[in-house]
N, C-alpha and C positions, 0 to 999 in steps of 0.2 A: 300249596302255593307259597312262594317266597314272601315273607313279611317285609313291608317297607322299612327302611332304616330311619326315615324322617317322617314324623307325623304332622308337624306344624312348620309353616314357612315364615318364621320370624326369627330375628336375632342373627348375630354375625355368623355363628356356626351353621345355622340353617341356610343362610345365604350362600356360604361356601359350598355346602352340600347340595346346592341346586345349580352348580356350575359344572356340568359333566365333563367338558373338555379340559378344564383346569384340573379337575380331580384325576382325569386319565393321563395327565402329564405329571402330576405330583406323585402318584402311586409308583410308576416306574422310576422316577427320580430317586425316591427313597429306597426302592429295591436295588437299584444300581449302586446307590451309596453304601449298601451293606458290604459289597466286595471291597470298596475303597477303604471303608472303616476298618474292616478286619485286617487288611494288608497293612494299614497304618500302625498296628500294634503287634505285628509279628516280632517275636523275640522278647516282648515285654509281658505277655500273658499267654499261658498255655491255651491252645485252641479248644480243649475240652472244658477248661475253666471258663473261657469266653462263652462257649455254648451253654453251659449249665447256668451261668449267671444271667445270660440273656433270657433263657426260657423261664427261670424262676422269677426274675424281675418283670418280664412281660406278663406272666400270669397274675402277679400281684397288682400290676397296673391295670389290667383288663377287668379283673373281678368286680371292682366297685361299679363299673359302668354296665355290668352284665346281670346284676342280681334280679331285676324285675323281669328280664327276658328268661333267665334260668327258672324262675318261679313259674312263669307261664308255660314253659316248655318241659317242665319236670316230668310229666307222665311219659313223654317220648324219651327223654334223656335217661330215665330210670331203666328203660328197656335196652337202650342202645349205647350206653356210656362206654363199654369196652371198644366198640367200633370207632366212636368219635375220638377217644383218647388215642387209638391206634393211628388215626389220621395225623395227630400231632406228633406222635413218635416218628412216623415215616416222613411226612412232608415238612415238618418244622425242625425237629431235632436231628434226624439222620442226614437230611439234605444239607443243613447248615454246618454240621460238624465235618462232613466230607469236604465241603467247600472251604472251611477254615483250615483244615489240615492241608488241603491242596495248596492254599495260598502261602504256606510256609516255604514252598519250594518252586512256585511258579509266579508269574507276574499277574497283577490285577488286570492288565490289558488282555492277556491271554484268557484269563478266567471270564472276563466280560464277554469277549467274542464267542467263546465256547458255549456259554449259557444262552447266547443269542439264538442258537439253533433249537432251543427247547420246544418252540411251537411245532417245528418240523418233526422232532422226535415223538411228540405227542400225537401228531397226525398219523405218523407211520404206525405207532403202537395201537391206535384206535382201529386202523385198517387191519392189522394182524390179529388183534385180540377180539374185537367186537365186530369185525367185518363191516365197519362203517364205509359207506359207498365212497369210492375214490376212482378217478380216471387216471390214465397213464401220464397226463401232464402233471397232476398232483404228485404222483410217485416220482416223476422226474425231478420236480421241484424239491422234494425231500432229499433225494440222492445228491442233488447239486448242493443244497444247504449243508448236509452232513459232510460232504467232501471239503467244504470250507472249514468246518470244525477240525477235520483231520489235518488240513494244511496248517492250522494254528497249533494243534497239539504236537505236530512234528517240527515246529519252528521253521516252516517253509520247505521242508525236505520230506515229502511223502514216502520216499524210498525207505525211510527209517521204520515204516510199518512192517517191512519184510523181516526185519530183525527184532521187532517189538521194542525198538529203541525210542521210547516215549518218556518224556520227563514225568517222574512219578507224581509231581504236583498236578500236571495236566490230567493224568490218569484219575486222580481223586476227584477232580472237577467233573470229568466225564461220568464217573460213578455217581456223583451228586445229581447230575442231570438225569441219569437213568432212574435214580430214586424218586426225583420229583415227577418224572413221567409216570411211574407206577402210582404215585399219590394222586395225580390228576385223573388217571383212569379209574382209580378206586372211588373218586368223588361221585361216580355214577350211582353209587349205593348210599350216598350221604343221606341221613335222615332229614326230613323236612322240619328244621327248627330255625329260629332266627339266627342271623349271622353272628350276633354277639354271644348267643348261647353256644354256638358251634365253636367260636374262638376260645371262649372261657374253658370249655371242657377239653378241647384239643390241646390248648396250651398247658393245661394241667398234665395231660399225658406227655407232652414234650418236656415239661419240667422234671417229671419223674424219670423219664428216659435220659435226660441230660445229666442228672445227678448220678444215675446208675453208671453211665458211660464214663463220667468223671472218676468214679471210684474204680472202675475196671481197667480203663485205658489211660487215664490221666494221672495227675499227681495225688488224687484222692480228695474226698470231701473236706478233709482238713485244710485244703488249700484255699477254701473260702476265707480263712483267717488272714490270708495274705492281701485280700482286697483293699483294706483300709490304707495299706502302705503303697498302693499302686499310684503311678503318676497321674497328674490331671488329664493327660492325653488319653490314658486308658479309661479313666472314669467318663470322659466325654464320649468315647466310643461306646462304652457300656450303656450309657443313657440313650444314645442315639439308636443302637440296635434293639434295645428293649422296647422303645416307643415307636419310632418312625417306620422301619420296615416291618415290625411285628404287628402293630395295631393300625396306624394311620393308613399304610398302603393297602391293607386288607379292606378296611372300611371304605376308603376312597374308591378303590376299584369296584367293590360290590355296589356302591352307590352309583358309580358311573354306568355300570351294566344295567342297573335298575332304570336309569333315566334314558339311555339311548339304545339299549339292547346288546346282547352278547356279540352279534356280528360286527357292529360298528365299534364296540369297545375292544375287541380282541387284538386289532393291530397295534394298540398302545403297548403291548408286551415287547414289540420290536424296539421301543425306546430304551429298554433296560440296558442292553449292551452299549447303546450310544452314550447314555449317561455314565455308565460304569467306565467306559474307555476314556471319556472326557475327564472324569474325575481322577482317573489314574495318571493322566498326563499333567493335569493342572495342579492337583494336590500332592500326588506322590512323586511327580517329576519323572515318571517312566517314559521310555522312548517308544515311538511307533516305528516299526520296520516295514519294508515293502510287503512282506508276506501278510502283515496285519491288514493293510489296505486291500490286498488281493483277496484275503479270506473274507473280510467284511463285505466286499462287493459280491463275492460268490454266494455268501449266505443270504444277503439281501435279494439277490437275483432269484435264488431258490424260493424264498418266501413270497416274493411278488408273483412268480410263476404259479406257485401252488394256490395262492389266494385268488388269482385270476381264474385258474381252472376250477376252483371251488364255486365261484359265482356262475360259471357256465353250467354247473350241475343243477342250479336252481330253476 
């Protein structure tokens, strides 16, 4: 059984953690901000260095809050740590580095809209891999939503699929989405440990993976020495991605699910592309084109149809 995140209902933090709908707005806000933050420093910091610094920093930030949970869960962790660290390598390190690499050649608006179809990719993967019950309306909703993603990836010209003429950045973002879909399916086998224990061990795996990828594909671990000379904007982004999408979003979403249940919490994921696109326009000054509006409408339509069909199954 999942252990509660909050044991006592007093203090400012506890009051915040007892506001489920506020938490379910803040979590996607911080996740959507991850795309905007990474795009903000393209050209100033290598994406592999950004990923490795984020994962190492997030691990160091999370550990002090996790000691007592790690001690309580140690018998389970001792048996399952390779699996839990693998979750971090896949869902945190690999997903984010593919996203960051993609953002070097595509817009944050495109990336936000494409990641908006993640719930539909997960639904389809559950149907294919685990034979989770689905009706034809749900499958139609998935197809509609993914067609919206393809409209975005081809910049409004789906005929480009015939010649595989897709922006390489959009391709990396779609690979990131597939990676996160695999991570989500793998959570079916997650050990029953506290959320803080899971995050601490998973982020340790992500940190190790991030450092290895930095050495293999980036400028090398010696590039950590370049960090002190980075601009204040880079440091602001590093602090943001280490803390807000890494820890606060995870805790806030988990607490929201604990308070209102997974079915009522799940639609909050649809706010991630909304916040990401808004941040891209307001902070980055990116432009919205007609195909962005069309793709967003198609994806939202697919999600609404699939969720309506899911309720009919109950």
